[in-house]
mmCIF file of the N, C-alpha and C atoms, coordinates in Angstrom:
data_MODEL
# 
_entry.id   MODEL 
# 
loop_
_atom_site.group_PDB 
_atom_site.id 
_atom_site.type_symbol 
_atom_site.label_atom_id 
_atom_site.label_alt_id 
_atom_site.label_comp_id 
_atom_site.label_asym_id 
_atom_site.label_entity_id 
_atom_site.label_seq_id 
_atom_site.pdbx_PDB_ins_code 
_atom_site.Cartn_x 
_atom_site.Cartn_y 
_atom_site.Cartn_z 
_atom_site.occupancy 
_atom_site.B_iso_or_equiv 
_atom_site.pdbx_formal_charge 
_atom_site.auth_seq_id 
_atom_site.auth_comp_id 
_atom_site.auth_asym_id 
_atom_site.auth_atom_id 
_atom_site.pdbx_PDB_model_num 
ATOM 1   N N  . MET A 1 1  ? 0.845   -1.203 0.009  1.00 0.00 ? 1  MET A N  1 
ATOM 2   C CA . MET A 1 1  ? 0.012   0.038  0.051  1.00 0.00 ? 1  MET A CA 1 
ATOM 3   C C  . MET A 1 1  ? 0.871   1.259  0.004  1.00 0.00 ? 1  MET A C  1 
ATOM 4   N N  . SER A 1 2  ? 0.431   2.236  -0.790 1.00 0.00 ? 2  SER A N  1 
ATOM 5   C CA . SER A 1 2  ? 1.342   3.479  -0.934 1.00 0.00 ? 2  SER A CA 1 
ATOM 6   C C  . SER A 1 2  ? 1.387   4.298  0.351  1.00 0.00 ? 2  SER A C  1 
ATOM 7   N N  . GLU A 1 3  ? 2.415   4.929  0.527  1.00 0.00 ? 3  GLU A N  1 
ATOM 8   C CA . GLU A 1 3  ? 2.478   5.768  1.721  1.00 0.00 ? 3  GLU A CA 1 
ATOM 9   C C  . GLU A 1 3  ? 1.470   6.855  1.819  1.00 0.00 ? 3  GLU A C  1 
ATOM 10  N N  . THR A 1 4  ? 1.156   7.357  0.624  1.00 0.00 ? 4  THR A N  1 
ATOM 11  C CA . THR A 1 4  ? 0.100   8.421  0.510  1.00 0.00 ? 4  THR A CA 1 
ATOM 12  C C  . THR A 1 4  ? -1.215  7.990  1.018  1.00 0.00 ? 4  THR A C  1 
ATOM 13  N N  . VAL A 1 5  ? -1.613  6.776  0.599  1.00 0.00 ? 5  VAL A N  1 
ATOM 14  C CA . VAL A 1 5  ? -2.947  6.113  1.085  1.00 0.00 ? 5  VAL A CA 1 
ATOM 15  C C  . VAL A 1 5  ? -2.784  5.958  2.530  1.00 0.00 ? 5  VAL A C  1 
ATOM 16  N N  . ARG A 1 6  ? -1.719  5.437  3.106  1.00 0.00 ? 6  ARG A N  1 
ATOM 17  C CA . ARG A 1 6  ? -1.591  5.240  4.621  1.00 0.00 ? 6  ARG A CA 1 
ATOM 18  C C  . ARG A 1 6  ? -1.722  6.515  5.309  1.00 0.00 ? 6  ARG A C  1 
ATOM 19  N N  . LYS A 1 7  ? -1.133  7.462  4.774  1.00 0.00 ? 7  LYS A N  1 
ATOM 20  C CA . LYS A 1 7  ? -1.202  8.838  5.455  1.00 0.00 ? 7  LYS A CA 1 
ATOM 21  C C  . LYS A 1 7  ? -2.647  9.416  5.358  1.00 0.00 ? 7  LYS A C  1 
ATOM 22  N N  . GLU A 1 8  ? -3.343  9.172  4.221  1.00 0.00 ? 8  GLU A N  1 
ATOM 23  C CA . GLU A 1 8  ? -4.780  9.570  4.117  1.00 0.00 ? 8  GLU A CA 1 
ATOM 24  C C  . GLU A 1 8  ? -5.561  8.988  5.209  1.00 0.00 ? 8  GLU A C  1 
ATOM 25  N N  . VAL A 1 9  ? -5.456  7.588  5.161  1.00 0.00 ? 9  VAL A N  1 
ATOM 26  C CA . VAL A 1 9  ? -6.324  6.867  6.189  1.00 0.00 ? 9  VAL A CA 1 
ATOM 27  C C  . VAL A 1 9  ? -6.052  7.274  7.507  1.00 0.00 ? 9  VAL A C  1 
ATOM 28  N N  . TYR A 1 10 ? -4.683  7.473  7.911  1.00 0.00 ? 10 TYR A N  1 
ATOM 29  C CA . TYR A 1 10 ? -4.365  7.833  9.333  1.00 0.00 ? 10 TYR A CA 1 
ATOM 30  C C  . TYR A 1 10 ? -4.973  9.276  9.523  1.00 0.00 ? 10 TYR A C  1 
ATOM 31  N N  . ASP A 1 11 ? -4.867  10.180 8.676  1.00 0.00 ? 11 ASP A N  1 
ATOM 32  C CA . ASP A 1 11 ? -5.453  11.578 8.783  1.00 0.00 ? 11 ASP A CA 1 
ATOM 33  C C  . ASP A 1 11 ? -6.939  11.574 8.990  1.00 0.00 ? 11 ASP A C  1 
ATOM 34  N N  . GLU A 1 12 ? -7.686  10.808 8.252  1.00 0.00 ? 12 GLU A N  1 
ATOM 35  C CA . GLU A 1 12 ? -9.055  10.658 8.389  1.00 0.00 ? 12 GLU A CA 1 
ATOM 36  C C  . GLU A 1 12 ? -9.412  9.966  9.615  1.00 0.00 ? 12 GLU A C  1 
ATOM 37  N N  . LEU A 1 13 ? -8.708  8.984  10.131 1.00 0.00 ? 13 LEU A N  1 
ATOM 38  C CA . LEU A 1 13 ? -9.043  8.384  11.435 1.00 0.00 ? 13 LEU A CA 1 
ATOM 39  C C  . LEU A 1 13 ? -8.876  9.199  12.576 1.00 0.00 ? 13 LEU A C  1 
ATOM 40  N N  . MET A 1 14 ? -7.776  10.121 12.391 1.00 0.00 ? 14 MET A N  1 
ATOM 41  C CA . MET A 1 14 ? -7.529  11.122 13.585 1.00 0.00 ? 14 MET A CA 1 
ATOM 42  C C  . MET A 1 14 ? -8.541  12.308 13.541 1.00 0.00 ? 14 MET A C  1 
ATOM 43  N N  . GLU A 1 15 ? -9.094  12.558 12.346 1.00 0.00 ? 15 GLU A N  1 
ATOM 44  C CA . GLU A 1 15 ? -10.122 13.583 12.197 1.00 0.00 ? 15 GLU A CA 1 
ATOM 45  C C  . GLU A 1 15 ? -11.371 12.935 12.886 1.00 0.00 ? 15 GLU A C  1 
ATOM 46  N N  . LEU A 1 16 ? -11.674 11.713 12.581 1.00 0.00 ? 16 LEU A N  1 
ATOM 47  C CA . LEU A 1 16 ? -12.894 11.179 13.193 1.00 0.00 ? 16 LEU A CA 1 
ATOM 48  C C  . LEU A 1 16 ? -12.696 11.008 14.747 1.00 0.00 ? 16 LEU A C  1 
ATOM 49  N N  . ALA A 1 17 ? -11.485 10.711 15.189 1.00 0.00 ? 17 ALA A N  1 
ATOM 50  C CA . ALA A 1 17 ? -11.273 10.764 16.686 1.00 0.00 ? 17 ALA A CA 1 
ATOM 51  C C  . ALA A 1 17 ? -11.438 12.092 17.230 1.00 0.00 ? 17 ALA A C  1 
ATOM 52  N N  . GLY A 1 18 ? -11.037 12.995 16.562 1.00 0.00 ? 18 GLY A N  1 
ATOM 53  C CA . GLY A 1 18 ? -11.384 14.466 17.066 1.00 0.00 ? 18 GLY A CA 1 
ATOM 54  C C  . GLY A 1 18 ? -12.861 14.762 17.223 1.00 0.00 ? 18 GLY A C  1 
ATOM 55  N N  . ARG A 1 19 ? -13.565 14.369 16.210 1.00 0.00 ? 19 ARG A N  1 
ATOM 56  C CA . ARG A 1 19 ? -15.011 14.596 16.249 1.00 0.00 ? 19 ARG A CA 1 
ATOM 57  C C  . ARG A 1 19 ? -15.758 13.854 17.250 1.00 0.00 ? 19 ARG A C  1 
ATOM 58  N N  . VAL A 1 20 ? -15.317 12.565 17.571 1.00 0.00 ? 20 VAL A N  1 
ATOM 59  C CA . VAL A 1 20 ? -15.919 11.757 18.638 1.00 0.00 ? 20 VAL A CA 1 
ATOM 60  C C  . VAL A 1 20 ? -15.479 12.354 19.938 1.00 0.00 ? 20 VAL A C  1 
ATOM 61  N N  . GLN A 1 21 ? -14.341 12.901 20.029 1.00 0.00 ? 21 GLN A N  1 
ATOM 62  C CA . GLN A 1 21 ? -13.913 13.445 21.274 1.00 0.00 ? 21 GLN A CA 1 
ATOM 63  C C  . GLN A 1 21 ? -14.668 14.663 21.788 1.00 0.00 ? 21 GLN A C  1 
ATOM 64  N N  . LEU A 1 22 ? -14.994 15.528 20.584 1.00 0.00 ? 22 LEU A N  1 
ATOM 65  C CA . LEU A 1 22 ? -15.906 16.657 20.933 1.00 0.00 ? 22 LEU A CA 1 
ATOM 66  C C  . LEU A 1 22 ? -17.275 16.142 21.285 1.00 0.00 ? 22 LEU A C  1 
ATOM 67  N N  . ARG A 1 23 ? -17.734 15.169 20.671 1.00 0.00 ? 23 ARG A N  1 
ATOM 68  C CA . ARG A 1 23 ? -19.131 14.626 21.033 1.00 0.00 ? 23 ARG A CA 1 
ATOM 69  C C  . ARG A 1 23 ? -19.104 14.119 22.421 1.00 0.00 ? 23 ARG A C  1 
ATOM 70  N N  . SER A 1 24 ? -17.941 13.437 22.885 1.00 0.00 ? 24 SER A N  1 
ATOM 71  C CA . SER A 1 24 ? -17.840 12.982 24.243 1.00 0.00 ? 24 SER A CA 1 
ATOM 72  C C  . SER A 1 24 ? -17.969 14.103 25.294 1.00 0.00 ? 24 SER A C  1 
ATOM 73  N N  . ALA A 1 25 ? -17.358 15.166 24.977 1.00 0.00 ? 25 ALA A N  1 
ATOM 74  C CA . ALA A 1 25 ? -17.373 16.345 25.788 1.00 0.00 ? 25 ALA A CA 1 
ATOM 75  C C  . ALA A 1 25 ? -18.761 16.944 25.909 1.00 0.00 ? 25 ALA A C  1 
ATOM 76  N N  . GLU A 1 26 ? -19.523 17.044 24.671 1.00 0.00 ? 26 GLU A N  1 
ATOM 77  C CA . GLU A 1 26 ? -20.905 17.411 24.724 1.00 0.00 ? 26 GLU A CA 1 
ATOM 78  C C  . GLU A 1 26 ? -21.692 16.419 25.558 1.00 0.00 ? 26 GLU A C  1 
ATOM 79  N N  . LEU A 1 27 ? -21.525 15.199 25.539 1.00 0.00 ? 27 LEU A N  1 
ATOM 80  C CA . LEU A 1 27 ? -22.367 14.369 26.225 1.00 0.00 ? 27 LEU A CA 1 
ATOM 81  C C  . LEU A 1 27 ? -22.101 14.471 27.790 1.00 0.00 ? 27 LEU A C  1 
ATOM 82  N N  . ALA A 1 28 ? -20.877 14.712 28.069 1.00 0.00 ? 28 ALA A N  1 
ATOM 83  C CA . ALA A 1 28 ? -20.584 14.961 29.549 1.00 0.00 ? 28 ALA A CA 1 
ATOM 84  C C  . ALA A 1 28 ? -21.198 16.164 30.074 1.00 0.00 ? 28 ALA A C  1 
ATOM 85  N N  . ALA A 1 29 ? -21.260 17.164 29.231 1.00 0.00 ? 29 ALA A N  1 
ATOM 86  C CA . ALA A 1 29 ? -21.827 18.518 29.555 1.00 0.00 ? 29 ALA A CA 1 
ATOM 87  C C  . ALA A 1 29 ? -23.278 18.333 29.659 1.00 0.00 ? 29 ALA A C  1 
ATOM 88  N N  . GLU A 1 30 ? -23.939 17.392 28.899 1.00 0.00 ? 30 GLU A N  1 
ATOM 89  C CA . GLU A 1 30 ? -25.217 17.109 29.085 1.00 0.00 ? 30 GLU A CA 1 
ATOM 90  C C  . GLU A 1 30 ? -25.717 16.224 30.193 1.00 0.00 ? 30 GLU A C  1 
ATOM 91  N N  . GLY A 1 31 ? -24.627 15.798 30.938 1.00 0.00 ? 31 GLY A N  1 
ATOM 92  C CA . GLY A 1 31 ? -24.898 14.862 32.083 1.00 0.00 ? 31 GLY A CA 1 
ATOM 93  C C  . GLY A 1 31 ? -24.975 13.492 31.769 1.00 0.00 ? 31 GLY A C  1 
ATOM 94  N N  . LYS A 1 32 ? -24.645 13.042 30.562 1.00 0.00 ? 32 LYS A N  1 
ATOM 95  C CA . LYS A 1 32 ? -24.750 11.693 30.048 1.00 0.00 ? 32 LYS A CA 1 
ATOM 96  C C  . LYS A 1 32 ? -23.422 10.977 30.247 1.00 0.00 ? 32 LYS A C  1 
ATOM 97  N N  . GLU A 1 33 ? -22.984 10.802 31.440 1.00 0.00 ? 33 GLU A N  1 
ATOM 98  C CA . GLU A 1 33 ? -21.607 10.311 31.787 1.00 0.00 ? 33 GLU A CA 1 
ATOM 99  C C  . GLU A 1 33 ? -21.314 8.918  31.141 1.00 0.00 ? 33 GLU A C  1 
ATOM 100 N N  . GLU A 1 34 ? -22.316 7.986  31.180 1.00 0.00 ? 34 GLU A N  1 
ATOM 101 C CA . GLU A 1 34 ? -22.060 6.690  30.524 1.00 0.00 ? 34 GLU A CA 1 
ATOM 102 C C  . GLU A 1 34 ? -21.772 6.775  29.052 1.00 0.00 ? 34 GLU A C  1 
ATOM 103 N N  . ASP A 1 35 ? -22.572 7.620  28.333 1.00 0.00 ? 35 ASP A N  1 
ATOM 104 C CA . ASP A 1 35 ? -22.380 7.815  26.943 1.00 0.00 ? 35 ASP A CA 1 
ATOM 105 C C  . ASP A 1 35 ? -21.128 8.469  26.641 1.00 0.00 ? 35 ASP A C  1 
ATOM 106 N N  . SER A 1 36 ? -20.620 9.353  27.598 1.00 0.00 ? 36 SER A N  1 
ATOM 107 C CA . SER A 1 36 ? -19.424 10.038 27.345 1.00 0.00 ? 36 SER A CA 1 
ATOM 108 C C  . SER A 1 36 ? -18.255 9.183  27.512 1.00 0.00 ? 36 SER A C  1 
ATOM 109 N N  . LYS A 1 37 ? -18.401 8.311  28.513 1.00 0.00 ? 37 LYS A N  1 
ATOM 110 C CA . LYS A 1 37 ? -17.245 7.326  28.663 1.00 0.00 ? 37 LYS A CA 1 
ATOM 111 C C  . LYS A 1 37 ? -17.224 6.297  27.465 1.00 0.00 ? 37 LYS A C  1 
ATOM 112 N N  . ARG A 1 38 ? -18.380 5.881  27.013 1.00 0.00 ? 38 ARG A N  1 
ATOM 113 C CA . ARG A 1 38 ? -18.222 4.982  25.773 1.00 0.00 ? 38 ARG A CA 1 
ATOM 114 C C  . ARG A 1 38 ? -17.656 5.779  24.539 1.00 0.00 ? 38 ARG A C  1 
ATOM 115 N N  . ALA A 1 39 ? -18.066 7.055  24.391 1.00 0.00 ? 39 ALA A N  1 
ATOM 116 C CA . ALA A 1 39 ? -17.396 7.768  23.329 1.00 0.00 ? 39 ALA A CA 1 
ATOM 117 C C  . ALA A 1 39 ? -15.930 7.965  23.603 1.00 0.00 ? 39 ALA A C  1 
ATOM 118 N N  . ALA A 1 40 ? -15.546 8.154  24.779 1.00 0.00 ? 40 ALA A N  1 
ATOM 119 C CA . ALA A 1 40 ? -14.171 8.307  25.136 1.00 0.00 ? 40 ALA A CA 1 
ATOM 120 C C  . ALA A 1 40 ? -13.248 7.029  24.784 1.00 0.00 ? 40 ALA A C  1 
ATOM 121 N N  . ALA A 1 41 ? -13.984 5.854  25.065 1.00 0.00 ? 41 ALA A N  1 
ATOM 122 C CA . ALA A 1 41 ? -13.353 4.605  24.888 1.00 0.00 ? 41 ALA A CA 1 
ATOM 123 C C  . ALA A 1 41 ? -13.240 4.576  23.235 1.00 0.00 ? 41 ALA A C  1 
ATOM 124 N N  . LEU A 1 42 ? -14.097 4.876  22.498 1.00 0.00 ? 42 LEU A N  1 
ATOM 125 C CA . LEU A 1 42 ? -14.125 4.726  21.020 1.00 0.00 ? 42 LEU A CA 1 
ATOM 126 C C  . LEU A 1 42 ? -12.991 5.677  20.461 1.00 0.00 ? 42 LEU A C  1 
ATOM 127 N N  . VAL A 1 43 ? -12.749 6.800  21.062 1.00 0.00 ? 43 VAL A N  1 
ATOM 128 C CA . VAL A 1 43 ? -11.749 7.705  20.687 1.00 0.00 ? 43 VAL A CA 1 
ATOM 129 C C  . VAL A 1 43 ? -10.419 6.921  20.841 1.00 0.00 ? 43 VAL A C  1 
ATOM 130 N N  . TRP A 1 44 ? -10.240 6.363  21.918 1.00 0.00 ? 44 TRP A N  1 
ATOM 131 C CA . TRP A 1 44 ? -9.044  5.420  22.090 1.00 0.00 ? 44 TRP A CA 1 
ATOM 132 C C  . TRP A 1 44 ? -8.842  4.334  21.226 1.00 0.00 ? 44 TRP A C  1 
ATOM 133 N N  . MET A 1 45 ? -9.926  3.643  20.790 1.00 0.00 ? 45 MET A N  1 
ATOM 134 C CA . MET A 1 45 ? -9.917  2.575  19.811 1.00 0.00 ? 45 MET A CA 1 
ATOM 135 C C  . MET A 1 45 ? -9.496  3.109  18.379 1.00 0.00 ? 45 MET A C  1 
ATOM 136 N N  . ILE A 1 46 ? -10.112 4.276  18.065 1.00 0.00 ? 46 ILE A N  1 
ATOM 137 C CA . ILE A 1 46 ? -9.809  4.820  16.766 1.00 0.00 ? 46 ILE A CA 1 
ATOM 138 C C  . ILE A 1 46 ? -8.420  5.276  16.593 1.00 0.00 ? 46 ILE A C  1 
ATOM 139 N N  . LYS A 1 47 ? -7.813  5.842  17.736 1.00 0.00 ? 47 LYS A N  1 
ATOM 140 C CA . LYS A 1 47 ? -6.439  6.334  17.859 1.00 0.00 ? 47 LYS A CA 1 
ATOM 141 C C  . LYS A 1 47 ? -5.477  5.060  17.676 1.00 0.00 ? 47 LYS A C  1 
ATOM 142 N N  . VAL A 1 48 ? -5.942  3.899  18.329 1.00 0.00 ? 48 VAL A N  1 
ATOM 143 C CA . VAL A 1 48 ? -5.049  2.642  18.048 1.00 0.00 ? 48 VAL A CA 1 
ATOM 144 C C  . VAL A 1 48 ? -5.084  2.300  16.653 1.00 0.00 ? 48 VAL A C  1 
ATOM 145 N N  . TRP A 1 49 ? -6.220  2.282  16.136 1.00 0.00 ? 49 TRP A N  1 
ATOM 146 C CA . TRP A 1 49 ? -6.365  1.932  14.639 1.00 0.00 ? 49 TRP A CA 1 
ATOM 147 C C  . TRP A 1 49 ? -5.575  2.813  13.836 1.00 0.00 ? 49 TRP A C  1 
ATOM 148 N N  . ALA A 1 50 ? -5.700  4.115  14.155 1.00 0.00 ? 50 ALA A N  1 
ATOM 149 C CA . ALA A 1 50 ? -4.872  5.088  13.260 1.00 0.00 ? 50 ALA A CA 1 
ATOM 150 C C  . ALA A 1 50 ? -3.342  4.668  13.407 1.00 0.00 ? 50 ALA A C  1 
ATOM 151 N N  . GLU A 1 51 ? -2.893  4.322  14.537 1.00 0.00 ? 51 GLU A N  1 
ATOM 152 C CA . GLU A 1 51 ? -1.435  4.083  14.611 1.00 0.00 ? 51 GLU A CA 1 
ATOM 153 C C  . GLU A 1 51 ? -1.017  2.892  13.805 1.00 0.00 ? 51 GLU A C  1 
ATOM 154 N N  . GLU A 1 52 ? -1.937  2.014  13.547 1.00 0.00 ? 52 GLU A N  1 
ATOM 155 C CA . GLU A 1 52 ? -1.722  0.821  12.587 1.00 0.00 ? 52 GLU A CA 1 
ATOM 156 C C  . GLU A 1 52 ? -1.435  1.343  11.136 1.00 0.00 ? 52 GLU A C  1 
ATOM 157 N N  . TRP A 1 53 ? -1.971  2.483  10.884 1.00 0.00 ? 53 TRP A N  1 
ATOM 158 C CA . TRP A 1 53 ? -1.810  2.974  9.471  1.00 0.00 ? 53 TRP A CA 1 
ATOM 159 C C  . TRP A 1 53 ? -0.733  3.997  9.318  1.00 0.00 ? 53 TRP A C  1 
ATOM 160 N N  . LYS A 1 54 ? -0.242  4.376  10.417 1.00 0.00 ? 54 LYS A N  1 
ATOM 161 C CA . LYS A 1 54 ? 0.877   5.238  10.453 1.00 0.00 ? 54 LYS A CA 1 
ATOM 162 C C  . LYS A 1 54 ? 2.062   4.812  9.821  1.00 0.00 ? 54 LYS A C  1 
# 
């Protein structure tokens, strides 16, 4: 797989992680702690996947 494709996938995954992280903060502000924790766990998983593409 080309380096360009790998970088594009990595960048897209990191962008997704950022969006989910923002949503996690919104959920926490809404008092939805369990949903916020789930979203935070998803951020962690996305970042792990992104590292595989780095």
